[in-house]
C-alpha positions in Angstrom: 4.2 -164.8 -212.5 1.4 -162.7 -210.4 1.5 -160.9 -207.3 -1.9 -161.9 -205.4 -1.9 -160.9 -201.9 1.7 -159.8 -201.6 3.2 -163.1 -202.5 4.3 -164.0 -205.8 3.4 -167.4 -208.0 3.6 -169.0 -211.2 0.8 -168.9 -213.9 1.7 -172.0 -215.1 -0.8 -171.2 -218.1 1.0 -168.1 -219.2 4.3 -170.3 -219.1 3.3 -172.8 -221.3 1.4 -170.7 -223.6 4.9 -168.9 -224.3 6.0 -172.4 -225.9 9.0 -173.1 -223.7 10.2 -176.9 -223.6 10.1 -178.6 -220.2 13.6 -178.9 -220.4 14.4 -175.1 -220.8 12.3 -174.2 -217.7 13.7 -177.2 -215.3 17.4 -176.1 -216.7 16.8 -172.5 -215.8 15.1 -173.6 -212.3 18.2 -175.6 -211.6 20.2 -172.7 -212.3 18.7 -170.6 -209.9 18.6 -173.1 -207.5 22.3 -173.4 -207.7 22.9 -170.0 -206.6 24.2 -168.9 -203.1 21.0 -168.2 -200.7 22.0 -164.3 -201.3 22.6 -164.1 -204.7 18.5 -165.9 -204.9 17.4 -163.3 -202.5 18.6 -160.2 -204.5 17.1 -161.8 -207.4 13.8 -162.3 -205.9 14.1 -158.5 -204.7 15.1 -157.3 -208.5 12.1 -159.4 -209.7 9.6 -157.8 -208.0 10.8 -154.2 -209.8 10.3 -156.2 -212.9 12.4 -157.8 -215.8 15.0 -154.6 -215.5 16.6 -153.1 -212.6 19.4 -150.5 -211.4 21.8 -151.5 -208.8 20.4 -148.2 -206.5 17.0 -149.2 -207.0 18.2 -152.4 -205.8 20.1 -151.0 -203.3 17.5 -149.3 -201.7 15.1 -152.2 -201.6 18.0 -154.4 -199.9 18.7 -152.1 -197.3 22.5 -152.5 -198.0 25.0 -149.6 -197.3 27.4 -150.6 -199.5 27.2 -150.9 -203.1 30.2 -153.6 -203.1 28.1 -156.1 -201.1 25.1 -155.9 -203.8 27.2 -156.0 -206.6 29.4 -159.0 -205.0 25.7 -160.9 -204.2 24.8 -160.6 -207.9 28.0 -161.8 -209.1 27.6 -165.8 -208.7 24.1 -165.1 -211.2 26.3 -163.2 -214.2 27.4 -165.7 -216.8 
């Protein structure tokens, strides 16, 4: 993914170069789409930070007052 002009978009060539099968990519995208919209929003914000993030950092990005609200929002994405 790249960030041209402040938005995110897939770099299809890079994804294909990783050698993932189409089934895996479709599976992951399908799983993400099944998550509640609030969870998807939190994950999009977290993805802007990188492949790892802290809860305090995500809290600062979201502006949520309660850490519990953020944890509840992320819970559906946990295995």
